C-alpha positions as CSV (number, residue, x, y, z in Angstrom):
1,M,0.0,0.0,0.0
2,T,1.4,3.4,-1.0
3,D,1.5,6.4,1.3
4,R,-0.9,9.1,0.0
5,L,-0.7,11.9,2.6
6,I,2.1,14.0,4.1
7,L,1.7,16.7,6.7
8,G,5.2,17.8,7.8
9,E,8.7,17.6,6.5
10,H,9.1,16.7,2.7
11,D,11.8,17.6,0.2
12,G,13.3,20.3,2.4
13,T,10.1,22.1,3.5
14,H,6.9,21.5,5.5
15,V,4.0,20.6,3.3
16,L,0.5,19.3,3.2
17,R,0.6,17.0,0.2
18,M,-1.8,14.3,-1.1
19,S,-1.3,12.0,-4.0
20,L,-3.8,10.3,-6.2
21,H,-4.6,6.6,-5.7
22,G,-1.6,4.4,-6.7
23,F,1.1,7.1,-6.3
24,D,3.5,7.3,-3.4
25,V,3.2,10.9,-2.1
26,K,6.9,10.8,-0.8
27,D,8.1,10.4,-4.4
28,T,9.7,13.8,-5.2
29,S,9.4,13.2,-9.0
30,L,5.6,13.1,-9.0
31,K,4.0,15.3,-11.6
32,P,1.1,17.7,-10.6
33,E,-1.3,15.4,-12.5
34,Q,-0.4,12.6,-10.0
35,L,-1.2,14.8,-6.9
36,S,-4.5,15.9,-5.6
37,F,-3.0,18.7,-3.5
38,D,0.4,20.2,-2.6
39,S,0.5,23.3,-0.4
40,R,3.5,24.5,-2.3
41,W,1.3,25.1,-5.4
42,Q,1.0,28.9,-5.7
43,E,-1.8,28.8,-8.3
44,I,-4.4,26.8,-6.4
45,G,-5.9,26.8,-2.9
46,N,-4.6,30.2,-1.8
47,I,-7.0,31.7,0.6
48,V,-8.1,35.0,-0.9
49,D,-10.9,36.0,1.5
50,S,-12.3,34.9,4.8
51,G,-14.8,36.2,7.3
52,T,-17.5,35.7,9.8
53,F,-21.1,36.7,9.9
54,Q,-24.4,35.9,11.7
55,L,-27.8,35.0,10.5
56,S,-30.5,35.4,13.1
57,G,-33.8,33.5,13.3
58,G,-37.3,34.1,14.4
59,S,-39.5,33.2,11.4
60,N,-39.8,30.7,8.6
61,A,-38.6,33.2,6.1
62,A,-35.2,32.6,4.6
63,R,-32.3,34.7,5.9
64,T,-29.5,35.5,3.4
65,H,-26.0,36.9,3.5
66,D,-24.0,37.8,0.4
67,I,-20.2,37.7,0.1
68,L,-19.1,40.0,-2.6
69,Y,-15.9,39.4,-4.5
70,S,-14.3,41.0,-7.5
71,N,-13.4,37.7,-9.2
72,P,-9.6,37.7,-8.3
73,G,-8.4,35.3,-10.9
74,F,-11.3,32.9,-10.6
75,N,-11.6,31.0,-13.9
76,H,-13.8,28.5,-12.2
77,T,-16.1,28.4,-9.1
78,P,-13.8,29.2,-6.2
79,I,-12.9,26.7,-3.4
80,F,-15.4,27.6,-0.7
81,I,-15.4,26.3,2.9
82,L,-18.3,27.1,5.2
83,A,-18.8,26.3,8.9
84,M,-21.9,27.0,11.0
85,S,-22.0,27.3,14.8
86,G,-24.1,25.2,17.0
87,E,-27.7,25.9,18.2
88,N,-28.2,29.2,20.0
89,N,-24.9,30.4,18.5
90,D,-22.9,27.8,20.5
91,L,-19.3,28.7,19.4
92,T,-17.9,25.5,20.9
93,R,-19.7,23.4,18.3
94,W,-19.3,23.7,14.6
95,Y,-20.8,22.0,11.6
96,D,-19.3,21.8,8.2
97,V,-21.7,22.9,5.5
98,R,-20.5,20.6,2.7
99,Y,-23.2,21.3,0.2
100,S,-26.6,22.9,-0.1
101,D,-28.5,20.9,2.5
102,T,-32.1,21.8,2.5
103,Q,-33.2,18.6,4.3
104,N,-31.3,18.8,7.6
105,F,-29.5,22.0,8.1
106,R,-31.8,24.1,5.8
107,V,-28.7,26.0,4.6
108,S,-27.8,26.6,1.0
109,V,-24.9,28.1,-0.9
110,E,-25.3,29.8,-4.3
111,F,-22.4,30.9,-6.5
112,W,-22.8,33.9,-8.8
113,E,-20.3,35.6,-11.0
114,D,-19.6,38.3,-8.4
115,K,-20.9,36.9,-5.1
116,I,-21.6,33.9,-3.0
117,R,-25.0,33.8,-1.3
118,I,-25.7,31.8,1.8
119,W,-29.2,31.3,3.0
120,K,-30.9,29.5,5.8
121,T,-34.4,29.0,6.8
122,D,-35.5,28.7,10.4
123,S,-37.9,25.7,9.9
124,G,-36.9,22.1,10.6
125,W,-33.9,20.8,12.4
126,I,-31.8,24.0,12.3
127,G,-34.4,25.9,14.4
128,S,-34.8,29.7,14.7
129,S,-31.7,30.5,16.7
130,E,-29.0,32.7,15.5
131,R,-26.0,31.0,14.0
132,T,-22.5,32.2,13.3
133,F,-21.0,31.3,10.0
134,R,-17.2,31.3,9.1
135,Y,-16.0,31.0,5.6
136,W,-12.9,30.8,3.6
137,I,-12.6,31.4,-0.2
138,G,-9.7,29.9,-2.1
139,R,-8.3,30.2,-5.6
140,N,-9.3,27.4,-7.9
141,I,-7.3,27.6,-11.1
142,Y,-8.0,24.0,-12.4
143,G,-11.7,23.8,-11.6
């Protein structure tokens, strides 16, 4: 079985590096096409924006927040990571919002040419309490 993940010393520097199935991540001669990620890549995964915002509750109406960006080199949909706090804005508990989940969390993410819109409804499992959201936007050259 080949090693596929390194977090630490590799080839004279500290890296987070992951190879594709069947390729040994420790092999310094691997081509970019044989890797799924290498933190030394300057053209992909760079965090270009991050922030925090709250969406309050109180009714069944959808609450939205727009994150505006000026398309800083995005040839494709940017890498977007979103986390939501626990119930009643519990900042000791966080949930990854991995996709538009309208069944459980009632949270959705929409990508536009100049913005990312996050919306949540207060019905269902998520409830009407305020939630804090944290986000990170990364460059995605390869799509």
